[in-house]
N, C-alpha and C positions, 0 to 999 in steps of 0.2 A: 681551443675553447672546450671546457668540460661539457659533456652532454647534459641535457636537462634531466633531472631525476624523474622517476615515474610519477611522483605526486604532481609535478608541474604539468606533465602530459595529460593529467585528468581533464584539463580545460578543453581539449579538442575531441574528447571521445567519451565523456561521462554520460551515464544514462540520464534521461529526463525523469524527474520525479513526478509521480501522479498517484491518484488514489489507488489503493491496493486491490484491484479486481482480480488478482491472481490467486487469492485465497477466498474461501467461502464461509468461514466462521469468524470473520473479524468482529462482528457484533452479533450476539445471539439474541433473538427476539422472543417475546412472550415471557410472562412472569414465572410460571411453573417450568417452562422449557428452558429458560435461562439457567435456573438453578440445577437442572438435570443435564447440563452440557449439550442441550439440543437433541437429546435422545427422546423423541416425543411423537414419532409418526404412528406408534401403536396406541397412543392415548388421544391427543389432539382434540379433546372434547370441549375446548373453549374457542374463542374467536381466532387465536393464532393457528387454528386448524387450516385456515385458508392458505397458510404457508407450508405447514408440515404435512398435512394429509386432510383434504376436505371431507373424506369419509368419516373421520372422527367426529365431525359436527353432528352426525346423526345420533350419537350416543350422549349428547348434551343433556344434563338433568334439568337445567333452568336457563332462563334468559340472563345475560350478564353484559356488563360493560367493563372493560379492563384497559389498563395502560401501564407502560413501563418507560422509564427515562434513564438515560445514562448521565449520571452526574459528572463523570469525567472518563475520557478515553485517551490513552497515551501509548505511543509506540517508540521504541528505541532500536536502531540498527547500528551495529558496530562492525566496521570493516577492518580486519586485522592485517598489520604489516603492509600498509600502503607504501611506506618506506621501512627499511629494517628498524624494528622496534617502535614504529609509529602507527597508531590506530586512528581511524577516522569515524566519527559518529554522526548519524543523522537522526533527528527527532521529529515526531509529529504528534498532534493531539487533536481532539475534537470533543464536542458535546452536543448530542442531538437526541430528541425524543425517538427511541428506537422502535416503539410500538404503541399504537392506540387502536382498539377495536371493540366491536360489539356483536352480540349473538341474539337472535330472536327465533324462538320456536314458532312454526307455522302449522300447528296441528289442526287449526280451523280450515286450512286449505287442504292439507293431506296429512294424515297421522304419521309422525316420524320424519316430517320435512322440517329442516332447519336452515335459516339464512344467517350468514355472518359476513362482516367486512373487517378489513384491517388496513391501517396506514403505517408504514414502517420503513426503516432504513437499516441496511446491513453493513454499511461502510461509510466512514467519514474521516477525512484527513485535513488537518490544518497545520501547515508548516510555516514557520517564520524563523529562518536560520541565518545566522551571520557568523562566519568563521574566519579568523585571521591567524595565520601561522607564519612566524618569522624565525629563521635559523641563521644567525649572522655567521656562524662558523662555516656554513655551506653557501652563504650568499643567497638564501632562499626566501622568497616572499610570496605568500598565497593569501588570497582574499576571495571569499565566496559568500554570496547572499542568495537565498532561495525562498520564495513564497509560493505555497501551494494551497489551493482551495478546491476540494473535491469530495465526492460522495455520490450516493444514490438515493432515490426517493421512489416509493412504490405505493400504489393503491390497489387493493384486491377485494373482490367479492366472491362468495362461494355458497353453494348449496350442498347440504348433506341429507341423505335419505336413508332411513333405517328400513331395510327390506323385511327384517324379522328381528327377533330378540337378540340374534347373534351375528347378523350380517348388515353392513351399511356400505353405501357407495357415495361418492361425492365428486363435485366438479367445481373448480375455481378458475378465475381469470384475473391476471395481474397486469397492470400497466405500470411500467417503470421507466425512470429516466436516470442516466448516468452523466456526470459532468466532472471535468477537472480542468483547472486553469493554473498554469505553472509559469512563473517568471524566475529565471535562473541566470545570475550574473557571476562570472568567474574572472579573476585576475591572477596571473602568476608571473613571477620574474625570477630569473636565475642569473646571478652575477658569477663571472669566472674569476679565476686567479689573475693576478696582474700579468700583462704581456707587454713586450717591447717591440721596436721596429724589426728586430731580428727574429721574432717568433715565426716559426716556419708555417704553421697551419692554424689560422684563426680567421673567423668571419670579420674581425676587426682589421685585417690586413688591407682591405680596400679603402680604409680611412686614411692610410698613409699619404696618398696623393693629395688629399684635401688639406692636411695639416703639415705637409712637408716643410713649408717655408717657415712656419711659426714654431716648429717643434725641434728642440735640440736632440742630438743623437742619443742622449741618455733618457729621453722621455719614456714614460711608461703609461699604460692606460688599462682600464678595466673594460671588459666586454660583458654585455648582458642581453638576454632576450626577454621580451615582454609579450605576453599573450593575453588578450582579453576576449571574452565571448559573452554574448547576451542571447538567451534563448527564451522565446515566448511560445508556449504550447497550449492549445485549447482542444480538448476532447469532449464531444457531446454525443449522446445517443439516446434513442427512445425504443422501447421494446415491449412486446406482449408475451405473456407466459401462461398458457392454459395448462391446468393440472387435472389429472384424473386420479382418484384414489379408491381403495377398498379396504375395509377393516372387518376382521372376523374375530369373534369371541369364542374361544375354545374352552369347553367345560366352564368352570366358574372363576378360574384364577388366571387364565392366559388369554392374551389378545395379540393378534398379528395385524400389522398395517403395511400397506404397499401404496406408493404413489409414483406417478410418472409426470414429468414436466417438460414441455418443449419451450425453448427460448428463441424468439424470432425478432431480429431487428426490424424496426419500421424505418427509422432514419438514423444515420450515424456518420461521423466524419471527424477528420483531424485537420487542424490548421496549425502550422508551425512556421515561425520566423526566426532565423538564426543570423546574427551579425557577429563576425569574428575578425580579429585583427592581430597581426604578428609584427612586432618591431624588433629588429636587431640593431643594437646601439652600442657605441663606444663612449667611455668617459675618460678624458685625459686628466690625469691627477697630479700634474706637476706645475699647474698654474697657467697652462696655455689656454687661451680663449677659444671658444667654439666659433669657427669662421662662418658657419652656415645658420646657426640657430634653428635647426631643422626638426628638433624633436618636440612634439606637443607638450605643453606644460603639465597636463593632467597625467600623462604617461610618466613623466619624470618624477612627479610628486609621489605617485604610487610606488614606482620602482625604488626610489631612494629610501622610503620609509622602512626602517629596520636594517638598512645596510650599514657597513662600517666605513664607507668612503666619506671624505669630506672635501668641500670646495671643488666638486667635480663639474666639468663642462661637457655635457652630452652632445654627441654628434650622431645623427641618424645615418645608418648604412642602408637598411632595406625596410620597407613597410608594405605589408600586404593586407588588404581588406577583402573579406569574403562575405557575401550576403546570399541567403537562400530563403525561399518561401515554398511551403508545401501545403496543398489543400486537396484532400482525397478521402474517400471512405476507407474504413479499416476493417472491412469484412462483413459479409451478409449471411454467413452459414447458420443453419439451424443447429443449436446445441441442445442435447437432451440430458436430463438429469433424473435421478430416481432415488427413492428411499425405501428401504425394507427394515421394519422394526418389530420388536417383540416387547411385550410388557407382561410382567409377572406380578400379580397381586398376592404377595406372600401371606399377608394378613390385613385386617382393617387398618393397621398402623404402618405397614411397610409395602412400598411399591418399588420394583426394580425394572429398569428399561434398558434397551440397547438398540442402536441404529447402525446400519451400513448405508453410506451415502455415495452415490456414483455420479460423476460429472463427465460427460462425453467430450470428445475431441472436436476441435475446429481446425480445418486444414486449408481453408482458402483465403485466410487473412494474411496480409503482407506488410503491415506497418506496426512498429513499436510493440513487438511481442504479442500482438493479438492473434497468435497462432497457438492454440491451446492443445495440450495432450489430455487424454483421459486420466482420471485420477479417482482413487477411492479414499474416503474418510470414514472414521468410526467414532461412535459416541456411546457412552453408557452413563446411566444416572440412577439415583435412588431418592426416594421421598420417604422420610420417617417422621411420624408424629410423636415427638417426645412427650407431649401432652395433647389432649384434644384441640387445644388452641394454638400450639406451636409446632408447625412442621419444619423440619430441617431438610434441605435439598442439597445434594452433592452431585457433581458431574465430572467426567473425564472425557476428553475428545482429542482428535487429531485435526490439523488444519494444514493440509499438504499443498505445496505449490504445483500449479498445473502447467508450468513451463518446463521445457527441457533444461537439463543442467548446462551451465555455461561451458563453452569449448573454444579455446583460442584457435585451434586448427579449423573449426567450422565457422569462425567469426561470429560466435554467439556470446555476447557480452552481458547478458542479463544476470540478475541475482536469482538464486534458487534456494529458498529457505522452507524447510518443513517444520511446522510447529506441533507441540503437544500442549494442551491447555487443561485447566481445571476450573471448576466453578463451585461456589458455596452460597447458599441463600437461606435466610431465616425469615419466616413470616408469622404474622399474628392473624389468626382466623376467627371470625365471628360467624354466626349463622348465615348472614347475608352479605358479608364483606370480608376483605382481607387486605392487609398492607404488608410490604416486605422490603428488605434491603439485602444486597448481595454484591459479590465481586467475582470477576473472571480474570484469570491470569494465564498468559500464554508465553512460552519461550521456545526458541528453536535455533538450529544451526544449519549452515549450508555453505555454499561457495558462490563466488562472484568474480567477474573480471572487471573490477572497478576502474582500472586504468586502460581498459579496452585493448586495442591493437598494440599499445606500447608495453603491455605486460609481458613478462617472461614466465610468470606462473600465476595461477588463480589465487584469489584471496579467500581466506576463511572468513565466515560471517557468523556473528551471533546476534540474536534479536529477541526482544521481549515486548509484550504489551499488557496493559491492565485496564480493566473497565470496572467502574463502580456504578451500581444501578439501584433504583428504587421503583416500586410498583404498587399499584392499587387496583382493586376490582370490586364490583358490587353486583350481586345477583338479585333478581326479582321475579 
């Protein structure tokens, strides 16, 4: 019997899909910050400061209410050469309000004191995938369906206080939830070439005793293996994230911002149910009837679809059913993150910004890649007023993966993709309000072991995502 190709082996070792918490710039929040690639910690003087740097709130010029929404968010990941010359593509999309917030100056309580709140999401995945691949020349049949619903939701409040004309400090607290529900079904079947009674080495050889009486000496048969797997995974977590910030204005054109955030799980856990089944089956193809009728009809129907055999009579050889359930927490470690940014007010019409963003490691988690390494990301942006009413914002940023690279020797089968992204935003500004539209595009490359332990080499991966957004704000 021919060995199952690598693509069929996907069924027993493929990664479970869920929302992409391994990157931190999937959705950039805030109207000005989105256009500037998230390079905003040295400005942060609107309600999105509760996320980027609460100290920036202290330099707010007026009260405001602002919001931004993603009209569309889509991501595509392509795994190259799953089989020689065959690529495999996974798609996800989502549409969520990425940010809504407000800012209120509290000078009546203490001069220079400002309060802000924000409701936002930095990740959303919606997958509804149905893939069918049949290669009659190789006797291959593959069917996979995947549904994923996942993302995060955060509520934050913060205070900024201007100590002097050039120095402000701030504190914010965020309560966030993360959830992902995945239903993943896979079916694969591999037909062999025709074998006879004299075939020396074949799983079908054990069938000879069953059909000896009814099968002539010249009888031939096809063997095939059918594998099915159904995986249901639920991930849920709740966390708090306190942030401290400081912002300093140097001279009249330069600002520096620093913020530090601690991420602490309150509750979190994983529930996973896996049902898998493997059938090894023979099909006599010379008109001999199946003496046992032992193969379930649903398996036969899936397996025959796309094959080149006709009038086959399947006989079951072996059938193995595995079931497993997992319910456990996926890590309680404190993760720290920090931002250091600079803003240069080159002229009344031009602002240039840059951020370095650090995310710390998590070393005590043990399930589903929730064991993170430390990673640095970078962002830079510009805001240029083409006219007093039309600012143009541009940004460039990295979005690096915080997992180790996959390794067959170390049995690490995760994807690892580092992205580079760009943003563009156009706004219309009036004395007390503004509206805007923009887009963010990311692309990246990396490696994966999509076929897990069955792989002889890692797969190259290419990926891209795009976001279209609208925003509006009003000052008073």
